[in-house]
All heavy atoms as an XYZ file, in Angstrom:
831
protein
N      -8.803     12.032      8.838
C      -8.260     11.610      7.566
C      -9.347     11.752      6.502
O     -10.526     11.583      6.775
C      -7.792     10.157      7.641
C      -6.524      9.975      8.466
S      -5.796      8.336      8.338
C      -6.592      7.527      9.711
N      -8.905     12.022      5.296
C      -9.800     12.151      4.159
C      -9.591     10.957      3.238
O      -8.459     10.564      2.968
C      -9.484     13.449      3.382
O      -9.562     14.545      4.287
C     -10.455     13.663      2.247
N     -10.684     10.384      2.757
C     -10.627      9.217      1.894
C     -11.239      9.537      0.541
O     -12.302     10.135      0.464
C     -11.408      8.050      2.524
C     -10.866      7.618      3.847
C     -11.322      8.194      5.023
C      -9.896      6.641      3.931
C     -10.827      7.797      6.251
C      -9.392      6.244      5.149
C      -9.852      6.820      6.312
N     -10.534      9.154     -0.545
C     -11.040      9.315     -1.905
C     -10.863      7.982     -2.625
O      -9.850      7.294     -2.410
C     -10.261     10.388     -2.667
C     -10.414     11.784     -2.114
C      -9.785     12.842     -3.008
C      -8.369     12.502     -3.394
N      -7.651     13.577     -4.049
N     -11.804      7.597     -3.483
C     -11.642      6.347     -4.234
C     -10.344      6.360     -5.037
O      -9.950      7.383     -5.590
C     -12.856      6.314     -5.159
C     -13.858      7.223     -4.521
C     -13.060      8.274     -3.795
N      -9.677      5.217     -5.100
C      -8.435      5.083     -5.872
C      -8.494      3.771     -6.639
O      -8.809      2.735     -6.067
C      -7.226      5.097     -4.946
N      -8.211      3.830     -7.931
C      -8.200      2.581     -8.689
C      -6.843      2.288     -9.314
O      -6.617      1.195     -9.803
C      -9.309      2.567     -9.754
C      -9.193      3.712    -10.723
O      -8.197      4.424    -10.738
N     -10.210      3.908    -11.528
N      -5.932      3.257     -9.284
C      -4.586      3.045     -9.806
C      -3.578      3.661     -8.839
O      -3.865      4.632     -8.155
C      -4.430      3.663    -11.194
N      -2.398      3.087     -8.798
C      -1.334      3.557     -7.926
C      -0.749      4.858     -8.464
O      -0.448      4.956     -9.656
C      -0.244      2.479     -7.849
C       0.851      2.699     -6.837
C       0.314      2.452     -5.420
C       2.014      1.773     -7.108
N      -0.569      5.851     -7.624
C       0.004      7.133     -8.059
C       1.411      6.959     -8.634
O       1.748      7.568     -9.638
C       0.064      8.122     -6.893
C      -1.295      8.705     -6.550
O      -2.294      8.340     -7.202
O      -1.359      9.522     -5.625
N       2.245      6.151     -7.995
C       3.631      5.994     -8.423
C       3.767      5.163     -9.696
O       4.787      5.203    -10.361
C       4.465      5.348     -7.315
C       4.718      6.227     -6.095
C       5.337      5.424     -4.970
C       5.613      7.396     -6.457
N       2.749      4.383    -10.028
C       2.746      3.559    -11.241
C       1.302      3.313    -11.651
O       0.661      2.398    -11.150
C       3.463      2.234    -10.997
C       3.589      1.393    -12.260
O       2.884      1.673    -13.256
O       4.387      0.448    -12.259
N       0.768      4.146    -12.566
C      -0.633      4.008    -12.966
C      -0.965      2.647    -13.581
O      -2.131      2.304    -13.724
C      -0.831      5.133    -13.984
C       0.247      6.118    -13.682
C       1.409      5.301    -13.171
N       0.051      1.855    -13.938
C      -0.189      0.512    -14.472
C      -0.630     -0.478    -13.411
O      -1.111     -1.565    -13.723
N      -0.469     -0.121    -12.149
C      -0.899     -0.991    -11.047
C      -2.352     -0.671    -10.739
O      -2.679      0.410    -10.261
C      -0.017     -0.790     -9.792
C      -0.542     -1.618     -8.632
C       1.427     -1.149    -10.089
N      -3.226     -1.619    -11.034
C      -4.655     -1.470    -10.768
C      -4.947     -1.974     -9.363
O      -4.766     -3.151     -9.075
C      -5.480     -2.255    -11.797
C      -5.163     -1.894    -13.239
C      -5.471     -0.481    -13.622
N      -6.896     -0.220    -13.484
C      -7.435      0.973    -13.525
N      -6.682      2.035    -13.687
N      -8.724      1.132    -13.386
N      -5.387     -1.090     -8.503
C      -5.622     -1.431     -7.102
C      -6.943     -2.189     -6.938
O      -7.850     -2.044     -7.755
C      -5.617     -0.159     -6.261
C      -4.283      0.600     -6.283
C      -4.424      1.932     -5.564
C      -3.183     -0.234     -5.659
N      -7.063     -2.992     -5.873
C      -8.294     -3.759     -5.654
C      -9.512     -2.851     -5.471
O      -9.397     -1.719     -5.000
C      -8.019     -4.522     -4.353
C      -6.561     -4.468     -4.138
C      -6.057     -3.247     -4.850
N     -10.665     -3.370     -5.832
C     -11.918     -2.633     -5.658
C     -12.070     -2.249     -4.191
O     -11.768     -3.028     -3.294
C     -13.091     -3.490     -6.108
N     -12.520     -1.042     -3.951
C     -12.720     -0.564     -2.588
C     -11.535      0.177     -2.008
O     -11.623      0.752     -0.927
N     -10.401      0.202     -2.725
C      -9.221      0.914     -2.233
C      -9.484      2.413     -2.230
O     -10.069      2.957     -3.157
C      -7.984      0.608     -3.105
O      -7.759     -0.792     -3.113
C      -6.751      1.322     -2.571
N      -9.041      3.065     -1.170
C      -9.215      4.510     -1.036
C      -7.857      5.155     -0.787
O      -7.035      4.622     -0.049
C     -10.148      4.812      0.136
C     -11.510      4.181     -0.015
C     -12.315      4.256      1.265
O     -12.094      5.118      2.105
N     -13.242      3.341      1.428
N      -7.646      6.310     -1.406
C      -6.435      7.088     -1.155
C      -6.691      7.922      0.097
O      -7.752      8.513      0.254
C      -6.127      7.985     -2.349
C      -4.825      8.732     -2.215
C      -4.521      9.492     -3.490
C      -3.273     10.316     -3.307
N      -2.982     11.092     -4.512
N      -5.702      7.965      0.981
C      -5.858      8.634      2.273
C      -4.963      9.871      2.324
O      -3.817      9.833      1.887
C      -5.473      7.684      3.429
C      -5.731      8.339      4.770
C      -6.199      6.359      3.325
N      -5.500     10.948      2.875
C      -4.704     12.151      3.087
C      -5.267     12.878      4.297
O      -6.273     12.487      4.863
C      -4.745     13.047      1.843
O      -6.075     13.436      1.564
N      -4.589     13.939      4.699
C      -5.111     14.808      5.747
C      -4.676     14.474      7.149
O      -3.831     13.623      7.404
N      -5.291     15.202      8.055
C      -4.971     15.109      9.474
C      -5.260     13.699      9.995
O      -6.231     13.080      9.630
C      -5.821     16.133     10.231
C      -5.279     16.484     11.573
C      -6.015     17.689     12.133
C      -5.320     18.080     13.401
N      -5.024     19.455     13.500
N      -4.394     13.206     10.851
C      -4.535     11.865     11.397
C      -3.594     10.876     10.729
O      -3.230      9.867     11.295
N      -3.194     11.202      9.510
C      -2.287     10.321      8.772
C      -0.836     10.516      9.204
O      -0.037      9.580      9.138
C      -2.434     10.578      7.274
C      -1.649      9.681      6.333
C      -2.053      8.219      6.522
C      -1.877     10.100      4.897
N      -0.515     11.723      9.703
C       0.889     12.025     10.027
C       1.487     11.087     11.067
O       2.701     10.876     11.093
C       1.056     13.491     10.451
C       0.265     13.900     11.670
C      -1.146     14.381     11.375
O      -1.528     14.539     10.212
O      -1.887     14.588     12.342
N       0.686     10.474     11.906
C       1.215      9.530     12.901
C       1.776      8.276     12.245
O       2.671      7.635     12.794
C       0.114      9.146     13.888
N       1.285      7.934     11.054
C       1.715      6.711     10.380
C       2.843      6.947      9.372
O       3.579      6.020      9.046
C       0.528      6.070      9.649
C      -0.582      5.677     10.568
C      -1.747      6.424     10.630
C      -0.468      4.564     11.392
C      -2.778      6.073     11.480
C      -1.488      4.202     12.245
C      -2.649      4.953     12.290
N       2.983      8.149      8.858
C       3.958      8.424      7.803
C       5.397      8.071      8.176
O       6.138      7.572      7.330
C       3.847      9.881      7.352
C       2.535     10.231      6.649
C       2.495     11.721      6.314
C       2.318      9.392      5.411
N       5.862      8.272      9.420
C       7.249      7.909      9.750
C       7.535      6.399      9.675
O       8.688      5.990      9.682
C       7.427      8.408     11.187
C       6.392      9.473     11.352
C       5.233      9.032     10.499
N       6.501      5.574      9.584
C       6.715      4.125      9.504
C       7.391      3.710      8.207
O       7.995      2.652      8.128
C       5.375      3.378      9.637
C       4.666      3.526     10.981
C       3.297      2.865     10.926
C       5.504      2.949     12.101
N       7.300      4.538      7.177
C       7.949      4.263      5.895
C       8.967      5.356      5.643
O       8.630      6.536      5.620
C       6.908      4.216      4.766
C       7.427      3.798      3.396
C       7.938      2.359      3.429
C       6.332      3.924      2.355
N      10.222      4.962      5.486
C      11.326      5.929      5.417
C      11.675      6.333      3.983
O      12.827      6.521      3.659
C      12.562      5.336      6.089
C      12.331      4.861      7.502
C      12.460      5.986      8.479
C      12.463      5.507      9.900
N      11.254      5.695     10.632
N      10.705      6.463      3.114
C      10.977      6.929      1.753
C      10.633      8.412      1.668
O       9.761      8.890      2.386
C      10.143      6.146      0.720
O       8.766      6.331      1.001
C      10.484      4.666      0.741
N      11.309      9.160      0.787
C      11.053     10.586      0.694
C       9.620     10.900      0.243
O       8.993     11.805      0.754
C      12.060     11.098     -0.329
C      12.861      9.942     -0.771
C      12.383      8.715     -0.072
N       9.128     10.149     -0.714
C       7.770     10.381     -1.220
C       6.949      9.134     -0.922
O       7.380      8.010     -1.199
C       7.815     10.632     -2.730
C       6.468     10.922     -3.328
C       6.567     11.182     -4.815
C       5.179     11.410     -5.379
N       5.204     11.590     -6.821
N       5.773      9.332     -0.349
C       4.915      8.186     -0.040
C       3.462      8.563     -0.211
O       3.090      9.732     -0.099
C       5.186      7.655      1.351
C       5.022      8.667      2.453
C       5.660      8.177      3.737
C       6.821      9.055      4.059
N       7.851      8.728      4.819
N       2.663      7.568     -0.510
C       1.227      7.732     -0.657
C       0.554      6.697      0.230
O       1.044      5.577      0.360
C       0.798      7.521     -2.124
O       1.586      8.357     -2.961
C      -0.658      7.864     -2.326
N      -0.561      7.071      0.825
C      -1.286      6.156      1.716
C      -2.577      5.697      1.054
O      -3.282      6.485      0.419
C      -1.594      6.850      3.034
N      -2.849      4.407      1.218
C      -4.073      3.800      0.713
C      -4.717      3.007      1.841
O      -4.034      2.532      2.746
C      -3.769      2.866     -0.470
C      -3.162      3.596     -1.639
C      -1.784      3.674     -1.785
C      -3.960      4.226     -2.582
C      -1.217      4.357     -2.844
C      -3.396      4.916     -3.647
C      -2.031      4.974     -3.768
O      -1.468      5.655     -4.818
N      -6.026      2.837      1.735
C      -6.769      2.126      2.767
C      -7.740      1.161      2.109
O      -8.404      1.497      1.127
C      -7.558      3.129      3.624
C      -8.381      2.494      4.702
C      -7.790      2.048      5.866
C      -9.747      2.332      4.536
C      -8.550      1.452      6.864
C     -10.515      1.744      5.528
C      -9.912      1.303      6.692
N      -7.777     -0.052      2.645
C      -8.764     -1.042      2.215
C      -9.589     -1.425      3.432
O      -9.037     -1.935      4.414
C      -8.064     -2.290      1.660
C      -8.071     -2.462      0.161
C      -7.247     -3.674     -0.252
C      -9.452     -2.551     -0.416
N     -10.896     -1.179      3.413
C     -11.720     -1.553      4.559
C     -11.821     -3.065      4.688
O     -12.025     -3.760      3.702
C     -13.084     -0.927      4.255
C     -13.070     -0.537      2.824
C     -11.651     -0.513      2.368
N     -11.628     -3.571      5.891
C     -11.735     -5.005      6.183
C     -11.660     -5.166      7.693
O     -11.002     -4.395      8.378
C     -10.601     -5.774      5.512
N     -12.333     -6.181      8.197
C     -12.319     -6.438      9.640
C     -11.885     -7.863      9.904
O     -12.096     -8.748      9.087
C     -13.697     -6.200     10.244
C     -14.103     -4.755     10.243
C     -15.358     -4.550     11.078
N     -15.669     -3.144     11.217
C     -15.184     -2.366     12.172
N     -14.365     -2.834     13.072
N     -15.519     -1.093     12.232
N     -11.266     -8.067     11.051
C     -10.887     -9.414     11.487
C      -9.978    -10.107     10.492
O      -9.081     -9.497      9.908
N     -10.214    -11.411     10.261
C      -9.355    -12.188      9.363
C      -9.371    -11.695      7.923
O      -8.433    -11.941      7.175
C      -9.924    -13.608      9.441
C     -10.760    -13.646     10.670
C     -11.212    -12.236     10.930
N     -10.408    -10.981      7.520
C     -10.450    -10.497      6.138
C      -9.390     -9.423      5.878
O      -9.120     -9.080      4.727
C     -11.846     -9.998      5.773
O     -12.210     -8.908      6.563
N      -8.762     -8.902      6.928
C      -7.650     -7.954      6.725
C      -6.493     -8.647      6.028
O      -5.819     -8.047      5.200
C      -7.197     -7.355      8.054
C      -8.240     -6.417      8.658
C      -7.774     -5.816      9.940
N      -7.499     -6.890     10.887
C      -7.068     -6.706     12.120
N      -6.848     -5.503     12.567
N      -6.851     -7.724     12.920
N      -6.252     -9.931      6.340
C      -5.184    -10.681      5.663
C      -5.484    -10.828      4.175
O      -4.583    -10.741      3.341
C      -5.006    -12.058      6.304
C      -4.445    -11.955      7.706
O      -3.718    -11.019      8.025
N      -4.803    -12.895      8.556
N      -6.750    -11.041      3.837
C      -7.152    -11.134      2.439
C      -6.936     -9.785      1.752
O      -6.475     -9.729      0.616
C      -8.626    -11.590      2.320
C      -9.100    -11.555      0.872
C      -8.798    -12.974      2.921
N      -7.226     -8.692      2.440
C      -7.016     -7.351      1.881
C      -5.536     -7.132      1.566
O      -5.197     -6.584      0.509
C      -7.527     -6.285      2.848
N      -4.656     -7.574      2.460
C      -3.211     -7.437      2.222
C      -2.815     -8.237      0.981
O      -2.093     -7.739      0.116
C      -2.396     -7.897      3.456
C      -0.912     -7.955      3.134
C      -2.654     -6.967      4.639
N      -3.289     -9.470      0.871
C      -2.959    -10.306     -0.285
C      -3.491     -9.706     -1.580
O      -2.797     -9.707     -2.603
C      -3.504    -11.720     -0.091
C      -2.836    -12.528      1.025
C      -3.549    -13.867      1.203
C      -1.364    -12.741      0.733
N      -4.708     -9.171     -1.559
C      -5.281     -8.555     -2.758
C      -4.493     -7.322     -3.183
O      -4.259     -7.106     -4.376
C      -6.750     -8.175     -2.528
C      -7.653     -9.378     -2.486
O      -7.304    -10.461     -2.959
N      -8.822     -9.209     -1.904
N      -4.074     -6.511     -2.213
C      -3.289     -5.319     -2.519
C      -1.947     -5.731     -3.132
O      -1.519     -5.173     -4.139
C      -3.078     -4.499     -1.247
C      -2.637     -3.088     -1.497
C      -3.562     -2.096     -1.802
C      -1.299     -2.726     -1.412
C      -3.164     -0.785     -2.028
C      -0.894     -1.422     -1.632
C      -1.825     -0.448     -1.946
N      -1.307     -6.711     -2.547
C      -0.023     -7.198     -3.049
C      -0.184     -7.805     -4.441
O       0.659     -7.603     -5.324
C       0.547     -8.224     -2.068
C       1.954     -8.698     -2.307
C       2.931     -7.526     -2.322
C       2.358     -9.686     -1.232
N      -1.258     -8.535     -4.660
C      -1.501     -9.164     -5.957
C      -1.619     -8.131     -7.072
O      -1.238     -8.393     -8.205
C      -2.769    -10.026     -5.903
C      -3.052    -10.780     -7.182
C      -1.939    -11.746     -7.564
O      -1.416    -12.464     -6.713
N      -1.557    -11.758     -8.818
N      -2.099     -6.938     -6.758
C      -2.218     -5.905     -7.781
C      -0.844     -5.525     -8.346
O      -0.720     -5.201     -9.523
C      -2.965     -4.685     -7.251
O      -2.260     -4.065     -6.208
N       0.195     -5.601     -7.527
C       1.559     -5.331     -7.996
C       2.098     -6.495     -8.818
O       2.712     -6.310     -9.857
C       2.496     -5.068     -6.809
C       2.204     -3.784     -6.112
C       1.325     -3.745     -5.048
C       2.789     -2.603     -6.518
C       1.031     -2.560     -4.400
C       2.511     -1.410     -5.880
C       1.626     -1.387     -4.820
N       1.859     -7.709     -8.321
C       2.357     -8.896     -9.018
C       1.705     -9.027    -10.392
O       2.361     -9.413    -11.361
C       2.112    -10.145     -8.170
C       2.748    -10.114     -6.771
C       2.419    -11.386     -6.008
C       4.240     -9.885     -6.836
N       0.440     -8.662    -10.503
C      -0.268     -8.708    -11.785
C       0.264     -7.675    -12.770
O       0.074     -7.814    -13.972
C      -1.766     -8.468    -11.572
O      -2.317     -9.498    -10.793
N       0.907     -6.632    -12.251
C       1.460     -5.574    -13.103
C       2.933     -5.818    -13.437
O       3.610     -4.931    -13.948
C       1.296     -4.217    -12.427
N       3.444     -7.003    -13.137
C       4.817     -7.339    -13.512
C       5.865     -7.137    -12.439
O       7.055     -7.292    -12.688
N       5.456     -6.784    -11.244
C       6.409     -6.648    -10.140
C       6.707     -8.017     -9.543
O       5.893     -8.940     -9.642
C       5.835     -5.742     -9.037
C       5.880     -4.276     -9.373
C       4.879     -3.688    -10.131
C       6.927     -3.472     -8.939
C       4.914     -2.337    -10.446
C       6.958     -2.127     -9.246
C       5.957     -1.573     -9.994
O       6.001     -0.230    -10.302
N       7.874     -8.139     -8.932
C       8.264     -9.352     -8.219
C       8.407     -9.009     -6.744
O       8.890     -7.938     -6.397
C       9.602     -9.896     -8.742
C       9.541    -10.247    -10.191
N       8.957    -11.397    -10.657
C       9.962     -9.570    -11.284
C       9.032    -11.432    -11.970
N       9.640    -10.329    -12.384
N       8.011     -9.926     -5.899
C       8.104     -9.731     -4.461
C       9.540    -10.002     -4.020
O      10.058    -11.095     -4.205
C       7.130    -10.668     -3.747
C       6.961    -10.498     -2.263
C       6.456     -9.106     -1.920
C       5.984    -11.542     -1.734
N      10.199     -8.994     -3.450
C      11.594     -9.105     -3.021
C      11.666     -9.334     -1.512
O      12.440    -10.140     -1.038
C      12.387     -7.826     -3.405
C      12.250     -7.531     -4.898
C      13.839     -7.936     -3.009
C      12.757     -8.624     -5.807
N      10.876     -8.599     -0.750
C      10.813     -8.742      0.706
C       9.362     -8.999      1.082
O       8.476     -8.280      0.641
C      11.319     -7.469      1.424
C      11.119     -7.569      2.930
C      12.777     -7.205      1.091
N       9.129    -10.028      1.895
C       7.766    -10.353      2.299
C       7.728    -10.592      3.805
O       7.726    -11.713      4.269
C       7.254    -11.583      1.545
C       5.784    -11.840      1.800
O       5.073    -10.979      2.315
N       5.333    -13.024      1.462
N       7.735     -9.504      4.554
C       7.588     -9.549      6.007
C       6.158     -9.144      6.335
O       5.513     -8.466      5.538
C       8.580     -8.592      6.672
C      10.034     -8.896      6.373
C      10.453    -10.247      6.914
O      10.036    -10.656      7.979
N      11.258    -10.962      6.144
N       5.639     -9.511      7.511
C       4.246     -9.158      7.825
C       3.926     -7.671      7.681
O       2.881     -7.312      7.161
C       4.082     -9.617      9.273
C       5.081    -10.707      9.437
C       6.245    -10.321      8.552
N       4.821     -6.795      8.122
C       4.540     -5.364      8.080
C       5.266     -4.624      6.963
O       4.989     -3.460      6.718
C       4.896     -4.722      9.423
C       4.034     -5.229     10.559
C       4.446     -4.645     11.891
O       5.532     -4.049     11.995
O       3.668     -4.797     12.838
N       6.209     -5.298      6.323
C       7.012     -4.629      5.306
C       7.155     -5.522      4.087
O       7.437     -6.698      4.196
C       8.401     -4.322      5.867
C       9.291     -3.595      4.908
C      10.668     -3.322      5.505
O      11.062     -4.020      6.436
O      11.319     -2.414      5.013
N       6.917     -4.924      2.915
C       7.039     -5.660      1.671
C       7.762     -4.772      0.662
O       7.631     -3.555      0.690
C       5.660     -6.042      1.142
C       4.913     -6.873      2.186
C       3.633     -7.424      1.729
C       2.888     -8.151      2.815
N       3.554     -9.143      3.575
N       8.535     -5.398     -0.216
C       9.198     -4.675     -1.295
C       8.882     -5.412     -2.585
O       9.060     -6.622     -2.676
C      10.726     -4.597     -1.091
C      11.393     -3.883     -2.258
C      11.071     -3.903      0.218
N       8.376     -4.663     -3.562
C       8.124     -5.225     -4.883
C       8.996     -4.473     -5.873
O       9.290     -3.296     -5.695
C       6.625     -5.125     -5.268
C       5.788     -6.042     -4.395
C       6.120     -3.703     -5.186
N       9.437     -5.183     -6.911
C      10.374     -4.571     -7.845
C      10.070     -5.044     -9.256
O       9.686     -6.192     -9.473
C      11.794     -4.969     -7.453
C      12.866     -4.311     -8.269
C      14.255     -4.642     -7.717
O      14.413     -5.511     -6.875
N      15.248     -3.949     -8.206
N      10.250     -4.133    -10.205
C      10.240     -4.486    -11.621
C      11.523     -3.892    -12.213
O      12.301     -3.283    -11.477
C       8.950     -4.014    -12.307
C       8.849     -2.510    -12.460
O       9.819     -1.778    -12.318
N       7.648     -2.024    -12.754
N      11.781     -4.062    -13.507
C      13.038     -3.533    -14.046
C      13.213     -2.021    -13.903
O      14.332     -1.517    -13.933
C      12.980     -3.933    -15.527
C      12.109     -5.136    -15.554
C      11.072     -4.895    -14.487
N      12.137     -1.271    -13.748
C      12.227      0.197    -13.670
C      12.348      0.744    -12.261
O      12.888      1.811    -12.050
C      10.996      0.825    -14.339
C      10.879      0.542    -15.818
C       9.668      1.219    -16.438
N       8.472      1.173    -15.623
C       7.542      0.226    -15.666
N       7.670     -0.788    -16.495
N       6.474      0.271    -14.895
N      11.763      0.061    -11.262
C      11.731      0.649     -9.917
C      11.446     -0.397     -8.858
O      10.945     -1.465     -9.134
C      10.669      1.744     -9.846
C       9.249      1.207     -9.996
C       8.174      2.235     -9.706
N       8.360      3.488    -10.345
C       7.666      3.938    -11.384
N       6.715      3.206    -11.889
N       7.898      5.117    -11.886
N      11.773      0.001     -7.637
C      11.405     -0.776     -6.454
C      10.430      0.071     -5.642
O      10.630      1.268     -5.466
C      12.628     -1.118     -5.611
N       9.366     -0.563     -5.166
C       8.392      0.122     -4.328
C       8.372     -0.535     -2.958
O       8.395     -1.764     -2.846
C       6.999      0.057     -4.956
C       6.853      0.773     -6.299
C       5.467      0.533     -6.875
C       7.113      2.265     -6.142
N       8.340      0.291     -1.941
C       8.332     -0.175     -0.558
C       6.924     -0.013      0.001
O       6.313      1.043     -0.158
C       9.341      0.632      0.261
C      10.753      0.392     -0.201
C      11.249      1.023     -1.334
C      11.574     -0.493      0.477
C      12.534      0.774     -1.779
C      12.864     -0.743      0.039
C      13.331     -0.101     -1.088
O      14.603     -0.351     -1.529
N       6.427     -1.050      0.646
C       5.080     -1.034      1.206
C       5.156     -1.281      2.698
O       5.815     -2.226      3.145
C       4.219     -2.128      0.589
C       3.758     -1.964     -0.853
C       4.893     -2.188     -1.827
C       2.637     -2.925     -1.135
N       4.507     -0.448      3.446
C       4.381     -0.644      4.894
C       2.917     -0.955      5.171
O       2.031     -0.213      4.750
C       4.825      0.616      5.634
C       4.824      0.493      7.115
C       5.914     -0.447      7.562
N       5.867     -0.563      9.005
C       6.820     -1.064      9.724
N       7.912     -1.505      9.164
N       6.704     -1.134     11.015
N       2.657     -2.061      5.842
C       1.304     -2.534      6.121
C       0.970     -2.225      7.580
O       1.702     -2.619      8.486
C       1.198     -4.054      5.871
C      -0.188     -4.566      6.214
C       1.570     -4.381      4.431
N      -0.134     -1.518      7.800
C      -0.585     -1.182      9.145
C      -2.003     -1.731      9.310
O      -2.929     -1.275      8.629
C      -0.580      0.339      9.389
C      -1.015      0.652     10.818
C       0.788      0.939      9.091
N      -2.149     -2.742     10.178
C      -3.468     -3.309     10.435
C      -4.207     -2.432     11.432
O      -3.721     -2.185     12.532
C      -3.350     -4.734     10.981
C      -2.687     -5.758     10.061
C      -2.608     -7.110     10.745
C      -3.416     -5.867      8.737
N      -5.363     -1.945     11.031
C      -6.224     -1.140     11.888
C      -7.507     -1.932     12.149
O      -7.819     -2.864     11.418
C      -6.555      0.189     11.212
C      -5.362      1.050     10.790
C      -5.820      2.232      9.969
C      -4.592      1.511     12.016
N      -8.243     -1.550     13.146
C      -9.471     -2.277     13.470
C     -10.446     -2.305     12.292
O     -11.079     -3.316     12.014
C     -10.147     -1.658     14.688
C     -11.363     -2.435     15.143
C     -11.993     -1.850     16.384
O     -11.266     -1.290     17.228
O     -13.215     -1.963     16.510
N     -10.549     -1.186     11.585
C     -11.538     -1.081     10.511
C     -10.995     -1.405      9.124
O     -11.713     -1.328      8.140
C     -12.174      0.314     10.505
C     -11.193      1.443     10.311
C     -10.465      1.886     11.578
O     -10.737      1.373     12.673
O      -9.589      2.761     11.457
N      -9.706     -1.759      9.029
C      -9.139     -2.107      7.732
C      -7.624     -2.084      7.744
O      -7.000     -2.160      8.795
N      -7.055     -1.979      6.551
C      -5.602     -2.008      6.394
C      -5.142     -0.715      5.734
O      -5.672     -0.312      4.694
C      -5.160     -3.213      5.538
C      -3.640     -3.286      5.465
C      -5.729     -4.513      6.092
N      -4.162     -0.068      6.343
C      -3.526      1.120      5.794
C      -2.234      0.677      5.130
O      -1.445     -0.066      5.729
C      -3.237      2.133      6.912
C      -2.558      3.415      6.497
C      -3.494      4.278      5.657
C      -2.090      4.187      7.724
N      -2.033      1.089      3.889
C      -0.823      0.767      3.141
C      -0.095      2.066      2.853
O      -0.671      2.988      2.267
C      -1.157      0.098      1.803
C      -1.897     -1.192      1.929
C      -3.275     -1.213      1.870
C      -1.217     -2.385      2.086
C      -3.986     -2.396      1.976
C      -1.921     -3.580      2.196
C      -3.301     -3.590      2.129
N       1.160      2.146      3.247
C       2.017      3.263      2.850
C       2.904      2.758      1.731
O       3.546      1.716      1.875
C       2.869      3.732      4.034
C       2.103      4.210      5.261
C       3.058      4.482      6.412
C       1.294      5.444      4.947
N       2.917      3.454      0.618
C       3.679      3.026     -0.544
C       4.646      4.126     -0.922
O       4.248      5.286     -1.067
C       2.741      2.716     -1.737
C       3.553      2.238     -2.950
C       1.685      1.694     -1.361
N       5.921      3.772     -1.059
C       6.937      4.757     -1.431
C       7.957      4.173     -2.377
O       8.101      2.962     -2.503
N       8.662      5.059     -3.052
C       9.700      4.653     -4.007
C      11.047      5.066     -3.462
O      11.179      6.130     -2.881
C       9.442      5.315     -5.357
C      10.386      4.864     -6.432
C      10.011      5.448     -7.789
O       9.486      6.567     -7.844
O      10.271      4.790     -8.788
N      12.038      4.197     -3.644
C      13.384      4.522     -3.180
C      13.734      3.747     -1.938
O      12.990      2.867     -1.517
N      14.864      4.050     -1.327
C      15.290      3.294     -0.149
C      14.266      3.379      0.963
O      13.785      4.449      1.281
C      16.599      3.954      0.268
C      16.944      4.921     -0.787
C      15.764      5.113     -1.677
N      13.917      2.228      1.523
C      12.937      2.191      2.604
C      13.602      2.058      3.911
O      13.083      1.930      4.947
């Protein structure tokens, strides 16, 4: 997988992502992409280990809430945030070295 720094969400540049967030692409990511059933999706990664992975999930989610989104679905692995313009679907994958977030627009 390839990692590049990311500070704003591709689907909504108004969403400022937490410090340390990286956009993920490339080989190795394809195993995770089917976990989110949206046509277009982007992957992000926040490095964190152990219990701090839960904090990483909360910080990532807070970036949407700070941008005017409301939390519609809040399951451990699946979250949906919505504002008047769109709904975004988030799939949370806890990895040993951090948290992988798949973000897509449309039916999840």
